[in-house]
C-alpha beads as a LAMMPS data file, in Angstrom:
LAMMPS data file: protein, C-alpha beads

205 atoms
204 bonds

1 atom types
1 bond types

-500.0 500.0 xlo xhi
-500.0 500.0 ylo yhi
-500.0 500.0 zlo zhi

Masses

1 110.0

Atoms # bond

1 1 1 -211.191 119.121 194.903
2 1 1 -211.174 122.586 193.239
3 1 1 -212.702 122.637 189.797
4 1 1 -210.190 123.390 187.046
5 1 1 -210.790 126.523 184.986
6 1 1 -211.043 126.294 181.181
7 1 1 -207.933 127.299 179.309
8 1 1 -207.640 130.817 177.918
9 1 1 -208.275 129.753 174.277
10 1 1 -211.440 127.909 175.332
11 1 1 -212.693 130.959 177.285
12 1 1 -211.953 133.287 174.357
13 1 1 -213.734 130.981 171.911
14 1 1 -216.787 130.845 174.187
15 1 1 -216.943 134.632 174.465
16 1 1 -216.563 135.118 170.705
17 1 1 -219.224 132.507 169.958
18 1 1 -221.698 134.149 172.335
19 1 1 -220.981 137.579 170.847
20 1 1 -221.491 136.237 167.325
21 1 1 -224.824 134.647 168.218
22 1 1 -226.017 137.883 169.809
23 1 1 -224.932 139.881 166.767
24 1 1 -226.811 137.569 164.387
25 1 1 -230.029 137.367 166.408
26 1 1 -230.247 140.944 167.681
27 1 1 -231.717 142.605 164.544
28 1 1 -234.494 139.995 164.348
29 1 1 -235.352 139.668 168.034
30 1 1 -237.530 142.797 168.147
31 1 1 -239.941 141.451 165.500
32 1 1 -239.638 137.659 165.283
33 1 1 -240.982 136.650 168.721
34 1 1 -244.631 136.443 167.664
35 1 1 -244.201 135.887 163.926
36 1 1 -244.157 132.555 162.078
37 1 1 -243.771 131.607 158.437
38 1 1 -244.087 128.113 156.980
39 1 1 -243.733 126.691 153.461
40 1 1 -244.784 123.204 152.380
41 1 1 -245.538 121.427 149.092
42 1 1 -247.095 118.357 150.701
43 1 1 -244.548 115.878 149.314
44 1 1 -241.178 114.500 150.440
45 1 1 -239.713 113.585 147.027
46 1 1 -239.672 115.281 143.628
47 1 1 -238.391 114.312 140.198
48 1 1 -237.088 116.504 137.366
49 1 1 -240.112 117.663 135.380
50 1 1 -242.500 117.593 138.362
51 1 1 -244.963 120.416 139.003
52 1 1 -245.370 121.249 142.680
53 1 1 -247.487 123.781 144.556
54 1 1 -246.114 125.362 147.707
55 1 1 -248.374 126.779 150.414
56 1 1 -246.866 129.678 152.367
57 1 1 -248.468 130.790 155.633
58 1 1 -247.421 133.906 157.547
59 1 1 -248.898 134.197 161.057
60 1 1 -248.799 137.288 163.284
61 1 1 -249.244 136.604 167.005
62 1 1 -247.853 139.973 168.082
63 1 1 -249.841 142.863 169.513
64 1 1 -249.382 145.119 166.478
65 1 1 -249.863 144.705 162.746
66 1 1 -246.959 143.301 160.742
67 1 1 -246.284 145.068 157.450
68 1 1 -243.618 143.841 155.104
69 1 1 -242.827 141.601 152.147
70 1 1 -242.893 137.828 151.767
71 1 1 -240.307 136.497 149.308
72 1 1 -240.280 132.905 148.037
73 1 1 -237.079 131.714 146.353
74 1 1 -236.716 128.574 144.246
75 1 1 -233.468 126.922 143.026
76 1 1 -231.849 128.039 139.767
77 1 1 -232.882 124.791 138.027
78 1 1 -236.579 125.381 138.850
79 1 1 -239.021 127.903 137.378
80 1 1 -241.998 129.710 138.857
81 1 1 -245.147 128.943 136.852
82 1 1 -247.549 131.075 138.888
83 1 1 -247.590 133.226 142.019
84 1 1 -251.189 134.462 142.430
85 1 1 -251.308 138.134 143.537
86 1 1 -247.508 138.226 143.638
87 1 1 -244.679 139.587 141.513
88 1 1 -242.252 137.177 139.858
89 1 1 -238.651 138.149 139.170
90 1 1 -236.457 135.278 137.999
91 1 1 -236.444 132.617 140.699
92 1 1 -238.119 134.894 143.288
93 1 1 -241.761 135.702 143.918
94 1 1 -242.777 138.478 146.313
95 1 1 -245.955 139.668 147.979
96 1 1 -246.424 142.887 150.013
97 1 1 -248.513 142.053 153.082
98 1 1 -250.045 143.594 156.159
99 1 1 -251.201 141.068 158.732
100 1 1 -253.239 142.223 161.706
101 1 1 -252.623 140.867 165.238
102 1 1 -253.852 137.305 165.639
103 1 1 -254.322 136.870 161.885
104 1 1 -252.555 134.911 159.143
105 1 1 -252.168 135.148 155.383
106 1 1 -251.833 132.145 153.069
107 1 1 -250.183 132.272 149.642
108 1 1 -249.525 129.695 146.919
109 1 1 -246.617 129.229 144.550
110 1 1 -246.642 126.919 141.510
111 1 1 -243.188 125.642 140.521
112 1 1 -241.814 123.400 137.797
113 1 1 -238.671 121.407 138.633
114 1 1 -236.218 121.345 135.728
115 1 1 -233.096 119.270 135.133
116 1 1 -231.377 118.873 138.489
117 1 1 -227.538 118.781 138.572
118 1 1 -226.059 115.425 139.596
119 1 1 -224.405 116.919 142.692
120 1 1 -227.700 118.297 144.057
121 1 1 -229.516 115.965 146.467
122 1 1 -232.631 117.959 147.381
123 1 1 -234.910 120.648 146.002
124 1 1 -235.077 123.448 148.565
125 1 1 -237.426 126.416 148.368
126 1 1 -237.424 129.167 150.990
127 1 1 -240.019 131.629 152.277
128 1 1 -238.636 134.806 153.870
129 1 1 -240.418 137.668 155.592
130 1 1 -238.874 141.140 155.461
131 1 1 -240.393 143.735 157.752
132 1 1 -239.760 147.288 156.594
133 1 1 -237.173 147.410 153.817
134 1 1 -237.501 144.358 151.501
135 1 1 -233.916 144.995 150.318
136 1 1 -232.516 144.295 153.805
137 1 1 -229.571 141.930 153.895
138 1 1 -231.290 139.467 156.262
139 1 1 -234.970 138.535 156.575
140 1 1 -236.845 138.914 159.822
141 1 1 -237.829 135.229 159.696
142 1 1 -237.310 132.440 157.175
143 1 1 -238.512 128.898 156.582
144 1 1 -237.646 126.238 153.998
145 1 1 -239.085 123.136 152.377
146 1 1 -236.609 120.491 151.171
147 1 1 -237.613 117.476 149.066
148 1 1 -235.248 114.619 148.277
149 1 1 -234.558 113.536 144.689
150 1 1 -234.618 109.767 144.044
151 1 1 -231.384 108.627 142.422
152 1 1 -229.431 111.652 143.671
153 1 1 -228.149 110.174 146.936
154 1 1 -224.567 111.133 147.916
155 1 1 -221.963 108.473 147.057
156 1 1 -218.333 107.897 147.987
157 1 1 -215.971 108.863 145.196
158 1 1 -213.744 106.082 143.840
159 1 1 -210.466 105.958 145.750
160 1 1 -211.778 108.205 148.556
161 1 1 -212.400 105.852 151.438
162 1 1 -213.986 103.167 149.258
163 1 1 -213.298 100.407 146.771
164 1 1 -213.009 101.603 143.164
165 1 1 -215.347 98.949 141.825
166 1 1 -218.227 99.265 144.283
167 1 1 -217.623 102.479 146.235
168 1 1 -218.072 100.502 149.456
169 1 1 -216.237 101.730 152.515
170 1 1 -213.084 99.777 153.303
171 1 1 -212.875 98.031 156.701
172 1 1 -210.204 100.359 158.080
173 1 1 -210.779 99.617 161.778
174 1 1 -210.271 95.826 161.572
175 1 1 -207.045 96.360 159.622
176 1 1 -205.731 98.786 162.248
177 1 1 -206.649 96.393 165.060
178 1 1 -204.826 93.550 163.290
179 1 1 -201.687 95.669 162.777
180 1 1 -201.644 96.766 166.424
181 1 1 -202.120 93.166 167.590
182 1 1 -199.204 91.973 165.430
183 1 1 -196.964 94.735 166.768
184 1 1 -197.855 93.872 170.374
185 1 1 -197.159 90.166 169.833
186 1 1 -193.851 90.962 168.121
187 1 1 -192.864 93.209 171.020
188 1 1 -193.653 90.507 173.566
189 1 1 -191.630 87.905 171.632
190 1 1 -188.626 90.230 171.313
191 1 1 -188.839 91.058 175.009
192 1 1 -188.887 87.365 175.956
193 1 1 -185.877 86.626 173.714
194 1 1 -183.869 89.488 175.256
195 1 1 -184.740 88.393 178.794
196 1 1 -183.816 84.801 178.002
197 1 1 -180.481 85.831 176.480
198 1 1 -179.641 87.944 179.533
199 1 1 -180.527 85.112 181.864
200 1 1 -178.261 82.696 179.957
201 1 1 -175.474 85.245 180.020
202 1 1 -175.773 85.644 183.785
203 1 1 -175.694 81.844 184.333
204 1 1 -172.614 81.412 182.103
205 1 1 -170.849 84.298 183.835

Bonds

1 1 1 2
2 1 2 3
3 1 3 4
4 1 4 5
5 1 5 6
6 1 6 7
7 1 7 8
8 1 8 9
9 1 9 10
10 1 10 11
11 1 11 12
12 1 12 13
13 1 13 14
14 1 14 15
15 1 15 16
16 1 16 17
17 1 17 18
18 1 18 19
19 1 19 20
20 1 20 21
21 1 21 22
22 1 22 23
23 1 23 24
24 1 24 25
25 1 25 26
26 1 26 27
27 1 27 28
28 1 28 29
29 1 29 30
30 1 30 31
31 1 31 32
32 1 32 33
33 1 33 34
34 1 34 35
35 1 35 36
36 1 36 37
37 1 37 38
38 1 38 39
39 1 39 40
40 1 40 41
41 1 41 42
42 1 42 43
43 1 43 44
44 1 44 45
45 1 45 46
46 1 46 47
47 1 47 48
48 1 48 49
49 1 49 50
50 1 50 51
51 1 51 52
52 1 52 53
53 1 53 54
54 1 54 55
55 1 55 56
56 1 56 57
57 1 57 58
58 1 58 59
59 1 59 60
60 1 60 61
61 1 61 62
62 1 62 63
63 1 63 64
64 1 64 65
65 1 65 66
66 1 66 67
67 1 67 68
68 1 68 69
69 1 69 70
70 1 70 71
71 1 71 72
72 1 72 73
73 1 73 74
74 1 74 75
75 1 75 76
76 1 76 77
77 1 77 78
78 1 78 79
79 1 79 80
80 1 80 81
81 1 81 82
82 1 82 83
83 1 83 84
84 1 84 85
85 1 85 86
86 1 86 87
87 1 87 88
88 1 88 89
89 1 89 90
90 1 90 91
91 1 91 92
92 1 92 93
93 1 93 94
94 1 94 95
95 1 95 96
96 1 96 97
97 1 97 98
98 1 98 99
99 1 99 100
100 1 100 101
101 1 101 102
102 1 102 103
103 1 103 104
104 1 104 105
105 1 105 106
106 1 106 107
107 1 107 108
108 1 108 109
109 1 109 110
110 1 110 111
111 1 111 112
112 1 112 113
113 1 113 114
114 1 114 115
115 1 115 116
116 1 116 117
117 1 117 118
118 1 118 119
119 1 119 120
120 1 120 121
121 1 121 122
122 1 122 123
123 1 123 124
124 1 124 125
125 1 125 126
126 1 126 127
127 1 127 128
128 1 128 129
129 1 129 130
130 1 130 131
131 1 131 132
132 1 132 133
133 1 133 134
134 1 134 135
135 1 135 136
136 1 136 137
137 1 137 138
138 1 138 139
139 1 139 140
140 1 140 141
141 1 141 142
142 1 142 143
143 1 143 144
144 1 144 145
145 1 145 146
146 1 146 147
147 1 147 148
148 1 148 149
149 1 149 150
150 1 150 151
151 1 151 152
152 1 152 153
153 1 153 154
154 1 154 155
155 1 155 156
156 1 156 157
157 1 157 158
158 1 158 159
159 1 159 160
160 1 160 161
161 1 161 162
162 1 162 163
163 1 163 164
164 1 164 165
165 1 165 166
166 1 166 167
167 1 167 168
168 1 168 169
169 1 169 170
170 1 170 171
171 1 171 172
172 1 172 173
173 1 173 174
174 1 174 175
175 1 175 176
176 1 176 177
177 1 177 178
178 1 178 179
179 1 179 180
180 1 180 181
181 1 181 182
182 1 182 183
183 1 183 184
184 1 184 185
185 1 185 186
186 1 186 187
187 1 187 188
188 1 188 189
189 1 189 190
190 1 190 191
191 1 191 192
192 1 192 193
193 1 193 194
194 1 194 195
195 1 195 196
196 1 196 197
197 1 197 198
198 1 198 199
199 1 199 200
200 1 200 201
201 1 201 202
202 1 202 203
203 1 203 204
204 1 204 205
């Protein structure tokens, strides 16, 4: 049996998606193959008022030296307490670096977590590496550390798929199954009544 070809819209969407991925990755592909950056504060949860220390490691496994800028960015509700050997500007800290082939550089960032908005469920801090112009729109590579906030778990809003009192999800599927079952039974009963009436009419005729 011959295999059916995808429809024209599906083929166009596939082509556009591939082109978009190539466009996004192309500027970074020349430099990012042998470069790695990580950021970690060693914890999985944070509370408002906590002081955390992030460790940023930039590794160069390429054949040539990597010269650029490492930029760490914290959320608006957090503040940078210290960025040894770096420059702090608002919620960003930056370090100019040159890392030789096969080498790595490790940096630290001390941050205080302030009052977190109720609709924020994690504290996310990023580490970006810009090779060449630090004002470039996109970093060469980027990593992030996200810590959950106890008591800030997402909840269903009242009246949006849940009961107003508890926020619990309503059992929609059982209700739908019951309605469909009732409709099927009603249809069968009506069909039997019509068939019976026709049969009686034919016998009386």
